[in-house]
Structure formats: C-alpha cells, structure tokens
PyMOL commands that place a pseudoatom at each C-alpha (Angstrom):
pseudoatom trace, name=CA, resn=MET, resi=1, chain=A, elem=C, hetatm=0, pos=[0.000, 0.000, 0.000]
pseudoatom trace, name=CA, resn=GLY, resi=2, chain=A, elem=C, hetatm=0, pos=[2.806, 2.412, 0.706]
pseudoatom trace, name=CA, resn=SER, resi=3, chain=A, elem=C, hetatm=0, pos=[3.504, 4.181, 3.956]
pseudoatom trace, name=CA, resn=ASP, resi=4, chain=A, elem=C, hetatm=0, pos=[2.039, 3.149, 7.307]
pseudoatom trace, name=CA, resn=ASP, resi=5, chain=A, elem=C, hetatm=0, pos=[0.435, 6.609, 7.474]
pseudoatom trace, name=CA, resn=ASP, resi=6, chain=A, elem=C, hetatm=0, pos=[-1.418, 5.956, 4.211]
pseudoatom trace, name=CA, resn=ARG, resi=7, chain=A, elem=C, hetatm=0, pos=[-2.546, 2.542, 5.515]
pseudoatom trace, name=CA, resn=GLN, resi=8, chain=A, elem=C, hetatm=0, pos=[-3.943, 4.157, 8.649]
pseudoatom trace, name=CA, resn=ARG, resi=9, chain=A, elem=C, hetatm=0, pos=[-5.634, 6.891, 6.622]
pseudoatom trace, name=CA, resn=LEU, resi=10, chain=A, elem=C, hetatm=0, pos=[-7.177, 4.330, 4.298]
pseudoatom trace, name=CA, resn=GLY, resi=11, chain=A, elem=C, hetatm=0, pos=[-8.385, 2.417, 7.380]
pseudoatom trace, name=CA, resn=ARG, resi=12, chain=A, elem=C, hetatm=0, pos=[-10.113, 5.531, 8.709]
pseudoatom trace, name=CA, resn=LEU, resi=13, chain=A, elem=C, hetatm=0, pos=[-11.695, 6.115, 5.318]
pseudoatom trace, name=CA, resn=GLN, resi=14, chain=A, elem=C, hetatm=0, pos=[-12.888, 2.492, 5.205]
pseudoatom trace, name=CA, resn=ALA, resi=15, chain=A, elem=C, hetatm=0, pos=[-14.367, 2.824, 8.716]
pseudoatom trace, name=CA, resn=TYR, resi=16, chain=A, elem=C, hetatm=0, pos=[-16.156, 6.027, 7.686]
pseudoatom trace, name=CA, resn=TYR, resi=17, chain=A, elem=C, hetatm=0, pos=[-17.521, 4.297, 4.582]
pseudoatom trace, name=CA, resn=ALA, resi=18, chain=A, elem=C, hetatm=0, pos=[-18.694, 1.292, 6.634]
pseudoatom trace, name=CA, resn=GLU, resi=19, chain=A, elem=C, hetatm=0, pos=[-20.689, 3.618, 8.885]
pseudoatom trace, name=CA, resn=HIS, resi=20, chain=A, elem=C, hetatm=0, pos=[-22.034, 6.120, 6.335]
pseudoatom trace, name=CA, resn=ARG, resi=21, chain=A, elem=C, hetatm=0, pos=[-21.892, 4.236, 2.988]
pseudoatom trace, name=CA, resn=VAL, resi=22, chain=A, elem=C, hetatm=0, pos=[-20.301, 7.218, 1.221]
pseudoatom trace, name=CA, resn=ILE, resi=23, chain=A, elem=C, hetatm=0, pos=[-16.795, 8.547, 0.631]
pseudoatom trace, name=CA, resn=PRO, resi=24, chain=A, elem=C, hetatm=0, pos=[-16.648, 11.959, 2.317]
pseudoatom trace, name=CA, resn=SER, resi=25, chain=A, elem=C, hetatm=0, pos=[-15.695, 15.256, 0.709]
pseudoatom trace, name=CA, resn=TYR, resi=26, chain=A, elem=C, hetatm=0, pos=[-12.054, 16.342, 0.572]
pseudoatom trace, name=CA, resn=ALA, resi=27, chain=A, elem=C, hetatm=0, pos=[-12.665, 18.681, 3.531]
pseudoatom trace, name=CA, resn=ARG, resi=28, chain=A, elem=C, hetatm=0, pos=[-14.228, 15.875, 5.581]
pseudoatom trace, name=CA, resn=ILE, resi=29, chain=A, elem=C, hetatm=0, pos=[-11.365, 13.517, 4.649]
pseudoatom trace, name=CA, resn=GLY, resi=30, chain=A, elem=C, hetatm=0, pos=[-8.932, 16.137, 5.993]
pseudoatom trace, name=CA, resn=ALA, resi=31, chain=A, elem=C, hetatm=0, pos=[-10.857, 16.382, 9.273]
pseudoatom trace, name=CA, resn=LEU, resi=32, chain=A, elem=C, hetatm=0, pos=[-11.169, 12.590, 9.483]
pseudoatom trace, name=CA, resn=ILE, resi=33, chain=A, elem=C, hetatm=0, pos=[-7.427, 11.943, 9.136]
pseudoatom trace, name=CA, resn=GLY, resi=34, chain=A, elem=C, hetatm=0, pos=[-6.216, 15.065, 10.910]
pseudoatom trace, name=CA, resn=MET, resi=35, chain=A, elem=C, hetatm=0, pos=[-4.749, 16.775, 7.850]
pseudoatom trace, name=CA, resn=ARG, resi=36, chain=A, elem=C, hetatm=0, pos=[-5.310, 20.529, 7.473]
pseudoatom trace, name=CA, resn=SER, resi=37, chain=A, elem=C, hetatm=0, pos=[-3.604, 21.048, 4.135]
pseudoatom trace, name=CA, resn=LYS, resi=38, chain=A, elem=C, hetatm=0, pos=[-5.975, 20.869, 1.151]
pseudoatom trace, name=CA, resn=GLN, resi=39, chain=A, elem=C, hetatm=0, pos=[-3.010, 19.987, -1.067]
pseudoatom trace, name=CA, resn=GLY, resi=40, chain=A, elem=C, hetatm=0, pos=[-2.040, 17.173, 1.346]
pseudoatom trace, name=CA, resn=VAL, resi=41, chain=A, elem=C, hetatm=0, pos=[-5.548, 15.719, 1.158]
pseudoatom trace, name=CA, resn=ALA, resi=42, chain=A, elem=C, hetatm=0, pos=[-5.533, 16.040, -2.645]
pseudoatom trace, name=CA, resn=ARG, resi=43, chain=A, elem=C, hetatm=0, pos=[-2.172, 14.209, -2.810]
pseudoatom trace, name=CA, resn=LEU, resi=44, chain=A, elem=C, hetatm=0, pos=[-3.495, 11.448, -0.523]
pseudoatom trace, name=CA, resn=VAL, resi=45, chain=A, elem=C, hetatm=0, pos=[-6.616, 11.042, -2.682]
pseudoatom trace, name=CA, resn=ASP, resi=46, chain=A, elem=C, hetatm=0, pos=[-4.407, 10.938, -5.798]
pseudoatom trace, name=CA, resn=ARG, resi=47, chain=A, elem=C, hetatm=0, pos=[-2.246, 8.226, -4.184]
pseudoatom trace, name=CA, resn=LEU, resi=48, chain=A, elem=C, hetatm=0, pos=[-5.324, 6.195, -3.234]
pseudoatom trace, name=CA, resn=LYS, resi=49, chain=A, elem=C, hetatm=0, pos=[-6.702, 6.594, -6.753]
pseudoatom trace, name=CA, resn=GLY, resi=50, chain=A, elem=C, hetatm=0, pos=[-3.324, 5.638, -8.238]
pseudoatom trace, name=CA, resn=ARG, resi=51, chain=A, elem=C, hetatm=0, pos=[-3.213, 2.488, -6.100]
pseudoatom trace, name=CA, resn=GLY, resi=52, chain=A, elem=C, hetatm=0, pos=[-6.726, 1.542, -7.163]
pseudoatom trace, name=CA, resn=TYR, resi=53, chain=A, elem=C, hetatm=0, pos=[-8.614, 2.167, -3.900]
pseudoatom trace, name=CA, resn=LEU, resi=54, chain=A, elem=C, hetatm=0, pos=[-10.678, 5.138, -5.070]
pseudoatom trace, name=CA, resn=ASP, resi=55, chain=A, elem=C, hetatm=0, pos=[-12.134, 6.367, -8.333]
pseudoatom trace, name=CA, resn=LYS, resi=56, chain=A, elem=C, hetatm=0, pos=[-14.407, 9.179, -9.445]
pseudoatom trace, name=CA, resn=SER, resi=57, chain=A, elem=C, hetatm=0, pos=[-18.004, 8.653, -10.465]
pseudoatom trace, name=CA, resn=PRO, resi=58, chain=A, elem=C, hetatm=0, pos=[-19.280, 10.224, -13.711]
pseudoatom trace, name=CA, resn=ASP, resi=59, chain=A, elem=C, hetatm=0, pos=[-20.620, 13.156, -11.671]
pseudoatom trace, name=CA, resn=GLY, resi=60, chain=A, elem=C, hetatm=0, pos=[-17.198, 13.735, -10.061]
pseudoatom trace, name=CA, resn=HIS, resi=61, chain=A, elem=C, hetatm=0, pos=[-17.792, 12.274, -6.590]
pseudoatom trace, name=CA, resn=LEU, resi=62, chain=A, elem=C, hetatm=0, pos=[-15.229, 9.973, -5.017]
pseudoatom trace, name=CA, resn=MET, resi=63, chain=A, elem=C, hetatm=0, pos=[-16.287, 6.337, -4.887]
pseudoatom trace, name=CA, resn=PRO, resi=64, chain=A, elem=C, hetatm=0, pos=[-14.703, 3.125, -3.610]
pseudoatom trace, name=CA, resn=THR, resi=65, chain=A, elem=C, hetatm=0, pos=[-13.361, 0.536, -6.028]
pseudoatom trace, name=CA, resn=ALA, resi=66, chain=A, elem=C, hetatm=0, pos=[-13.412, -3.221, -5.481]
pseudoatom trace, name=CA, resn=ARG, resi=67, chain=A, elem=C, hetatm=0, pos=[-9.873, -2.959, -4.087]
pseudoatom trace, name=CA, resn=PHE, resi=68, chain=A, elem=C, hetatm=0, pos=[-11.154, -0.577, -1.382]
pseudoatom trace, name=CA, resn=PHE, resi=69, chain=A, elem=C, hetatm=0, pos=[-12.960, -3.593, 0.134]
pseudoatom trace, name=CA, resn=GLU, resi=70, chain=A, elem=C, hetatm=0, pos=[-9.960, -5.938, 0.113]
pseudoatom trace, name=CA, resn=ARG, resi=71, chain=A, elem=C, hetatm=0, pos=[-8.744, -7.128, 3.483]
pseudoatom trace, name=CA, resn=PRO, resi=72, chain=A, elem=C, hetatm=0, pos=[-5.137, -8.008, 4.297]
pseudoatom trace, name=CA, resn=LEU, resi=73, chain=A, elem=C, hetatm=0, pos=[-4.279, -11.683, 4.412]
pseudoatom trace, name=CA, resn=VAL, resi=74, chain=A, elem=C, hetatm=0, pos=[-1.978, -11.785, 7.430]
pseudoatom trace, name=CA, resn=GLY, resi=75, chain=A, elem=C, hetatm=0, pos=[-0.908, -15.405, 7.492]
pseudoatom trace, name=CA, resn=LYS, resi=76, chain=A, elem=C, hetatm=0, pos=[-2.104, -18.777, 8.676]
pseudoatom trace, name=CA, resn=ALA, resi=77, chain=A, elem=C, hetatm=0, pos=[-3.183, -19.969, 12.112]
pseudoatom trace, name=CA, resn=PRO, resi=78, chain=A, elem=C, hetatm=0, pos=[-2.998, -23.699, 12.744]
pseudoatom trace, name=CA, resn=ALA, resi=79, chain=A, elem=C, hetatm=0, pos=[-6.133, -25.320, 14.075]
pseudoatom trace, name=CA, resn=GLY, resi=80, chain=A, elem=C, hetatm=0, pos=[-3.993, -28.120, 15.499]
pseudoatom trace, name=CA, resn=PHE, resi=81, chain=A, elem=C, hetatm=0, pos=[-0.748, -27.502, 17.367]
pseudoatom trace, name=CA, resn=ALA, resi=82, chain=A, elem=C, hetatm=0, pos=[0.180, -23.919, 18.215]
pseudoatom trace, name=CA, resn=SER, resi=83, chain=A, elem=C, hetatm=0, pos=[2.903, -22.061, 16.335]
pseudoatom trace, name=CA, resn=PRO, resi=84, chain=A, elem=C, hetatm=0, pos=[4.723, -18.791, 17.065]
pseudoatom trace, name=CA, resn=ALA, resi=85, chain=A, elem=C, hetatm=0, pos=[2.412, -15.811, 16.675]
pseudoatom trace, name=CA, resn=THR, resi=86, chain=A, elem=C, hetatm=0, pos=[3.888, -13.548, 14.045]
pseudoatom trace, name=CA, resn=GLU, resi=87, chain=A, elem=C, hetatm=0, pos=[1.871, -11.319, 11.798]
pseudoatom trace, name=CA, resn=VAL, resi=88, chain=A, elem=C, hetatm=0, pos=[3.040, -11.818, 8.254]
pseudoatom trace, name=CA, resn=LEU, resi=89, chain=A, elem=C, hetatm=0, pos=[1.478, -9.382, 5.868]
pseudoatom trace, name=CA, resn=GLY, resi=90, chain=A, elem=C, hetatm=0, pos=[0.630, -11.157, 2.677]
pseudoatom trace, name=CA, resn=ASP, resi=91, chain=A, elem=C, hetatm=0, pos=[-1.590, -10.333, -0.215]
pseudoatom trace, name=CA, resn=ALA, resi=92, chain=A, elem=C, hetatm=0, pos=[-4.923, -8.655, 0.211]
pseudoatom trace, name=CA, resn=ILE, resi=93, chain=A, elem=C, hetatm=0, pos=[-8.061, -10.391, -0.946]
pseudoatom trace, name=CA, resn=SER, resi=94, chain=A, elem=C, hetatm=0, pos=[-11.617, -9.318, -1.453]
pseudoatom trace, name=CA, resn=ILE, resi=95, chain=A, elem=C, hetatm=0, pos=[-14.124, -11.598, 0.190]
pseudoatom trace, name=CA, resn=ASP, resi=96, chain=A, elem=C, hetatm=0, pos=[-16.219, -11.367, -2.977]
pseudoatom trace, name=CA, resn=ASP, resi=97, chain=A, elem=C, hetatm=0, pos=[-13.252, -12.464, -5.091]
pseudoatom trace, name=CA, resn=PHE, resi=98, chain=A, elem=C, hetatm=0, pos=[-12.795, -15.425, -2.772]
pseudoatom trace, name=CA, resn=LEU, resi=99, chain=A, elem=C, hetatm=0, pos=[-16.442, -16.526, -2.498]
pseudoatom trace, name=CA, resn=VAL, resi=100, chain=A, elem=C, hetatm=0, pos=[-18.208, -15.227, -5.603]
pseudoatom trace, name=CA, resn=ALA, resi=101, chain=A, elem=C, hetatm=0, pos=[-17.179, -16.750, -8.927]
pseudoatom trace, name=CA, resn=HIS, resi=102, chain=A, elem=C, hetatm=0, pos=[-20.355, -15.750, -10.774]
pseudoatom trace, name=CA, resn=PRO, resi=103, chain=A, elem=C, hetatm=0, pos=[-21.731, -12.462, -9.367]
pseudoatom trace, name=CA, resn=ALA, resi=104, chain=A, elem=C, hetatm=0, pos=[-24.849, -12.354, -11.535]
pseudoatom trace, name=CA, resn=SER, resi=105, chain=A, elem=C, hetatm=0, pos=[-26.003, -15.743, -10.280]
pseudoatom trace, name=CA, resn=THR, resi=106, chain=A, elem=C, hetatm=0, pos=[-24.862, -15.522, -6.636]
pseudoatom trace, name=CA, resn=VAL, resi=107, chain=A, elem=C, hetatm=0, pos=[-27.176, -14.659, -3.757]
pseudoatom trace, name=CA, resn=LEU, resi=108, chain=A, elem=C, hetatm=0, pos=[-27.059, -14.740, 0.041]
pseudoatom trace, name=CA, resn=ILE, resi=109, chain=A, elem=C, hetatm=0, pos=[-29.507, -16.775, 2.082]
pseudoatom trace, name=CA, resn=ARG, resi=110, chain=A, elem=C, hetatm=0, pos=[-29.879, -16.539, 5.852]
pseudoatom trace, name=CA, resn=VAL, resi=111, chain=A, elem=C, hetatm=0, pos=[-30.227, -19.901, 7.590]
pseudoatom trace, name=CA, resn=GLN, resi=112, chain=A, elem=C, hetatm=0, pos=[-33.219, -20.589, 9.812]
pseudoatom trace, name=CA, resn=GLY, resi=113, chain=A, elem=C, hetatm=0, pos=[-33.205, -23.716, 11.914]
pseudoatom trace, name=CA, resn=ASP, resi=114, chain=A, elem=C, hetatm=0, pos=[-30.766, -26.407, 12.929]
pseudoatom trace, name=CA, resn=SER, resi=115, chain=A, elem=C, hetatm=0, pos=[-31.176, -29.222, 10.401]
pseudoatom trace, name=CA, resn=MET, resi=116, chain=A, elem=C, hetatm=0, pos=[-27.596, -28.729, 9.107]
pseudoatom trace, name=CA, resn=ILE, resi=117, chain=A, elem=C, hetatm=0, pos=[-25.648, -28.318, 12.361]
pseudoatom trace, name=CA, resn=GLY, resi=118, chain=A, elem=C, hetatm=0, pos=[-23.653, -31.481, 11.635]
pseudoatom trace, name=CA, resn=ALA, resi=119, chain=A, elem=C, hetatm=0, pos=[-22.261, -29.683, 8.568]
pseudoatom trace, name=CA, resn=GLY, resi=120, chain=A, elem=C, hetatm=0, pos=[-21.308, -26.661, 10.690]
pseudoatom trace, name=CA, resn=ILE, resi=121, chain=A, elem=C, hetatm=0, pos=[-24.255, -24.588, 9.438]
pseudoatom trace, name=CA, resn=PHE, resi=122, chain=A, elem=C, hetatm=0, pos=[-26.139, -22.901, 12.271]
pseudoatom trace, name=CA, resn=ASP, resi=123, chain=A, elem=C, hetatm=0, pos=[-29.260, -20.786, 12.682]
pseudoatom trace, name=CA, resn=GLY, resi=124, chain=A, elem=C, hetatm=0, pos=[-28.449, -17.211, 11.630]
pseudoatom trace, name=CA, resn=ASP, resi=125, chain=A, elem=C, hetatm=0, pos=[-25.517, -18.119, 9.357]
pseudoatom trace, name=CA, resn=TYR, resi=126, chain=A, elem=C, hetatm=0, pos=[-25.408, -16.723, 5.839]
pseudoatom trace, name=CA, resn=LEU, resi=127, chain=A, elem=C, hetatm=0, pos=[-24.925, -19.030, 2.880]
pseudoatom trace, name=CA, resn=VAL, resi=128, chain=A, elem=C, hetatm=0, pos=[-23.323, -17.845, -0.332]
pseudoatom trace, name=CA, resn=VAL, resi=129, chain=A, elem=C, hetatm=0, pos=[-25.431, -19.629, -2.945]
pseudoatom trace, name=CA, resn=GLU, resi=130, chain=A, elem=C, hetatm=0, pos=[-24.775, -19.917, -6.644]
pseudoatom trace, name=CA, resn=ARG, resi=131, chain=A, elem=C, hetatm=0, pos=[-28.032, -20.273, -8.538]
pseudoatom trace, name=CA, resn=ARG, resi=132, chain=A, elem=C, hetatm=0, pos=[-27.937, -23.565, -10.435]
pseudoatom trace, name=CA, resn=ALA, resi=133, chain=A, elem=C, hetatm=0, pos=[-30.552, -26.061, -11.503]
pseudoatom trace, name=CA, resn=GLU, resi=134, chain=A, elem=C, hetatm=0, pos=[-28.184, -29.040, -11.139]
pseudoatom trace, name=CA, resn=ALA, resi=135, chain=A, elem=C, hetatm=0, pos=[-25.635, -30.196, -8.581]
pseudoatom trace, name=CA, resn=PRO, resi=136, chain=A, elem=C, hetatm=0, pos=[-23.599, -33.336, -7.972]
pseudoatom trace, name=CA, resn=PRO, resi=137, chain=A, elem=C, hetatm=0, pos=[-24.590, -35.693, -5.154]
pseudoatom trace, name=CA, resn=GLY, resi=138, chain=A, elem=C, hetatm=0, pos=[-23.058, -34.670, -1.832]
pseudoatom trace, name=CA, resn=SER, resi=139, chain=A, elem=C, hetatm=0, pos=[-23.467, -30.942, -2.501]
pseudoatom trace, name=CA, resn=ILE, resi=140, chain=A, elem=C, hetatm=0, pos=[-25.166, -28.731, 0.055]
pseudoatom trace, name=CA, resn=VAL, resi=141, chain=A, elem=C, hetatm=0, pos=[-28.080, -27.230, -1.822]
pseudoatom trace, name=CA, resn=VAL, resi=142, chain=A, elem=C, hetatm=0, pos=[-30.982, -24.889, -1.360]
pseudoatom trace, name=CA, resn=ALA, resi=143, chain=A, elem=C, hetatm=0, pos=[-33.962, -26.779, -2.731]
pseudoatom trace, name=CA, resn=ILE, resi=144, chain=A, elem=C, hetatm=0, pos=[-37.600, -25.917, -3.133]
pseudoatom trace, name=CA, resn=VAL, resi=145, chain=A, elem=C, hetatm=0, pos=[-39.865, -28.581, -1.660]
pseudoatom trace, name=CA, resn=ASP, resi=146, chain=A, elem=C, hetatm=0, pos=[-43.635, -28.043, -1.655]
pseudoatom trace, name=CA, resn=GLY, resi=147, chain=A, elem=C, hetatm=0, pos=[-43.082, -24.343, -2.365]
pseudoatom trace, name=CA, resn=GLU, resi=148, chain=A, elem=C, hetatm=0, pos=[-40.674, -23.797, 0.537]
pseudoatom trace, name=CA, resn=PHE, resi=149, chain=A, elem=C, hetatm=0, pos=[-36.892, -23.462, 0.734]
pseudoatom trace, name=CA, resn=THR, resi=150, chain=A, elem=C, hetatm=0, pos=[-34.810, -26.043, 2.549]
pseudoatom trace, name=CA, resn=ILE, resi=151, chain=A, elem=C, hetatm=0, pos=[-31.054, -26.490, 2.948]
pseudoatom trace, name=CA, resn=LYS, resi=152, chain=A, elem=C, hetatm=0, pos=[-29.832, -30.073, 2.814]
pseudoatom trace, name=CA, resn=TYR, resi=153, chain=A, elem=C, hetatm=0, pos=[-27.263, -32.404, 1.283]
pseudoatom trace, name=CA, resn=LEU, resi=154, chain=A, elem=C, hetatm=0, pos=[-28.342, -33.554, -2.166]
pseudoatom trace, name=CA, resn=GLN, resi=155, chain=A, elem=C, hetatm=0, pos=[-28.090, -37.347, -2.351]
pseudoatom trace, name=CA, resn=ARG, resi=156, chain=A, elem=C, hetatm=0, pos=[-29.168, -40.107, -4.691]
pseudoatom trace, name=CA, resn=ASP, resi=157, chain=A, elem=C, hetatm=0, pos=[-30.011, -43.729, -3.946]
pseudoatom trace, name=CA, resn=GLY, resi=158, chain=A, elem=C, hetatm=0, pos=[-31.820, -46.593, -5.708]
pseudoatom trace, name=CA, resn=GLU, resi=159, chain=A, elem=C, hetatm=0, pos=[-35.154, -44.788, -5.352]
pseudoatom trace, name=CA, resn=GLY, resi=160, chain=A, elem=C, hetatm=0, pos=[-33.923, -41.470, -6.781]
pseudoatom trace, name=CA, resn=TRP, resi=161, chain=A, elem=C, hetatm=0, pos=[-32.965, -38.049, -5.437]
pseudoatom trace, name=CA, resn=LEU, resi=162, chain=A, elem=C, hetatm=0, pos=[-33.303, -37.202, -1.764]
pseudoatom trace, name=CA, resn=LEU, resi=163, chain=A, elem=C, hetatm=0, pos=[-32.414, -34.373, 0.607]
pseudoatom trace, name=CA, resn=GLN, resi=164, chain=A, elem=C, hetatm=0, pos=[-30.354, -35.421, 3.623]
pseudoatom trace, name=CA, resn=PRO, resi=165, chain=A, elem=C, hetatm=0, pos=[-30.222, -33.261, 6.761]
pseudoatom trace, name=CA, resn=ALA, resi=166, chain=A, elem=C, hetatm=0, pos=[-27.060, -33.042, 8.877]
pseudoatom trace, name=CA, resn=ASN, resi=167, chain=A, elem=C, hetatm=0, pos=[-28.978, -33.483, 12.126]
pseudoatom trace, name=CA, resn=PRO, resi=168, chain=A, elem=C, hetatm=0, pos=[-30.397, -36.868, 13.202]
pseudoatom trace, name=CA, resn=ASN, resi=169, chain=A, elem=C, hetatm=0, pos=[-33.486, -35.132, 14.614]
pseudoatom trace, name=CA, resn=TYR, resi=170, chain=A, elem=C, hetatm=0, pos=[-34.713, -34.404, 11.082]
pseudoatom trace, name=CA, resn=PRO, resi=171, chain=A, elem=C, hetatm=0, pos=[-36.039, -36.868, 8.492]
pseudoatom trace, name=CA, resn=VAL, resi=172, chain=A, elem=C, hetatm=0, pos=[-34.697, -37.438, 5.013]
pseudoatom trace, name=CA, resn=LEU, resi=173, chain=A, elem=C, hetatm=0, pos=[-36.839, -35.619, 2.457]
pseudoatom trace, name=CA, resn=ARG, resi=174, chain=A, elem=C, hetatm=0, pos=[-37.915, -37.543, -0.613]
pseudoatom trace, name=CA, resn=PRO, resi=175, chain=A, elem=C, hetatm=0, pos=[-39.653, -35.289, -3.101]
pseudoatom trace, name=CA, resn=ARG, resi=176, chain=A, elem=C, hetatm=0, pos=[-42.911, -36.796, -4.323]
pseudoatom trace, name=CA, resn=GLY, resi=177, chain=A, elem=C, hetatm=0, pos=[-42.706, -34.963, -7.626]
pseudoatom trace, name=CA, resn=GLU, resi=178, chain=A, elem=C, hetatm=0, pos=[-39.889, -33.082, -9.258]
pseudoatom trace, name=CA, resn=LEU, resi=179, chain=A, elem=C, hetatm=0, pos=[-37.066, -31.799, -7.094]
pseudoatom trace, name=CA, resn=ALA, resi=180, chain=A, elem=C, hetatm=0, pos=[-36.372, -28.117, -7.810]
pseudoatom trace, name=CA, resn=LEU, resi=181, chain=A, elem=C, hetatm=0, pos=[-32.906, -26.853, -6.967]
pseudoatom trace, name=CA, resn=PHE, resi=182, chain=A, elem=C, hetatm=0, pos=[-32.582, -23.164, -6.243]
pseudoatom trace, name=CA, resn=GLY, resi=183, chain=A, elem=C, hetatm=0, pos=[-28.797, -23.248, -5.949]
pseudoatom trace, name=CA, resn=VAL, resi=184, chain=A, elem=C, hetatm=0, pos=[-25.631, -24.731, -4.495]
pseudoatom trace, name=CA, resn=MET, resi=185, chain=A, elem=C, hetatm=0, pos=[-23.826, -23.479, -1.407]
pseudoatom trace, name=CA, resn=VAL, resi=186, chain=A, elem=C, hetatm=0, pos=[-20.364, -22.187, -2.370]
pseudoatom trace, name=CA, resn=GLY, resi=187, chain=A, elem=C, hetatm=0, pos=[-19.512, -20.516, 0.927]
pseudoatom trace, name=CA, resn=MET, resi=188, chain=A, elem=C, hetatm=0, pos=[-20.803, -19.480, 4.309]
pseudoatom trace, name=CA, resn=PHE, resi=189, chain=A, elem=C, hetatm=0, pos=[-20.173, -16.823, 6.927]
pseudoatom trace, name=CA, resn=ARG, resi=190, chain=A, elem=C, hetatm=0, pos=[-21.381, -15.745, 10.321]
pseudoatom trace, name=CA, resn=LYS, resi=191, chain=A, elem=C, hetatm=0, pos=[-20.802, -12.822, 12.579]
pseudoatom trace, name=CA, resn=ALA, resi=192, chain=A, elem=C, hetatm=0, pos=[-19.194, -13.881, 15.839]
for i in range(1, 192): cmd.bond("trace and resi %d" % i, "trace and resi %d" % (i + 1))
show_as sticks, trace
zoom trace
C-alpha cells in the first residue's frame, strides 16, 4: 500500500464508509485523518486513486473501487498444534473475489433452523449460494420442496434423489414430484 500513514488513513476512510456508505468530501477527509492542508488531502486522494482504492463517479464524486474492500491476508493460524504468533502481511483479498465466482447468479440466504448443524451450518448463518438447476450428489443445496426453501445435502439412492439433513433429529426428504434446486452453497459466513 505504501507508507504506514497511508494505511492508517485508508483504514479511517474504510471505517467512515462502513458507517455512512459514502466517501466523504475532501474537507471531511482532511478532518477525518487530521490533515489541514488541502493539497495534502488532494495528494493522498491521488495516491489512493493511483493504487486503485478510489475512483471518481461520472458526476465527479469519489467512490470506492473493489480494491477498497480488500482485506489483508496476514498469514495462517494452525487449528492443530500452536505455532509462534507472528503477523506476516501477505496479499490482500476481497471476500467477494474469494467466495463469488459468478456475481450475476450468486445470492445470500440466511439460515433458519438447525437441520444442518452437523455440517457446521447454524441458525443465523449466511450461505453464499450460486443459482444452479443441477448439482452433484453430496453438494449442500438450497432446494424448493412443496413451495418452501430447505437447505440439505443432495443425495441419490436406488429410489432417486433425496435431501439429507445433517442433524439426526430431522427426516430425510424424498420429493414426491420433481425436485427443484434453487442453488448450491459455495460458501458461508457468520458474525461472531
């Protein structure tokens, strides 16, 4: 990104955007980052534009680019044995770039219920779902059964297609007619 000062300034701008959903005016940027010089603010904005974090809309207002939403990838943390805690700054990634391969056909669905807890999917989680009419067996899908959505594993046996929950308290669903797939889960997130 450049200097640590620019990283901190970008962080303040990102925090402002997260709260207000707009990039502030040059004067407000100066107040936000503690810079009084109009030329200093203009140079900062030029640097952020040059590095791909900001752009101008057709009407001349500052707007964030996709890179503005990237988050630093700071290393790996073992889920097994502990390792020395060192923060290694790596590349930055956008969560969308990581989870969304086909933006026009990707939606978010909020989970209700506990039929998939064995798959690590809990009530209130958000699924990243790619709209598709077909999926291979074993996929976690959002299906439409009797006019209602359900999230289950898509399976096939000698009798045909079925929807398998990941909680023994729920029955296997065998569609009586045609099974309609809404989409396939390609990712998931939750707020801690």
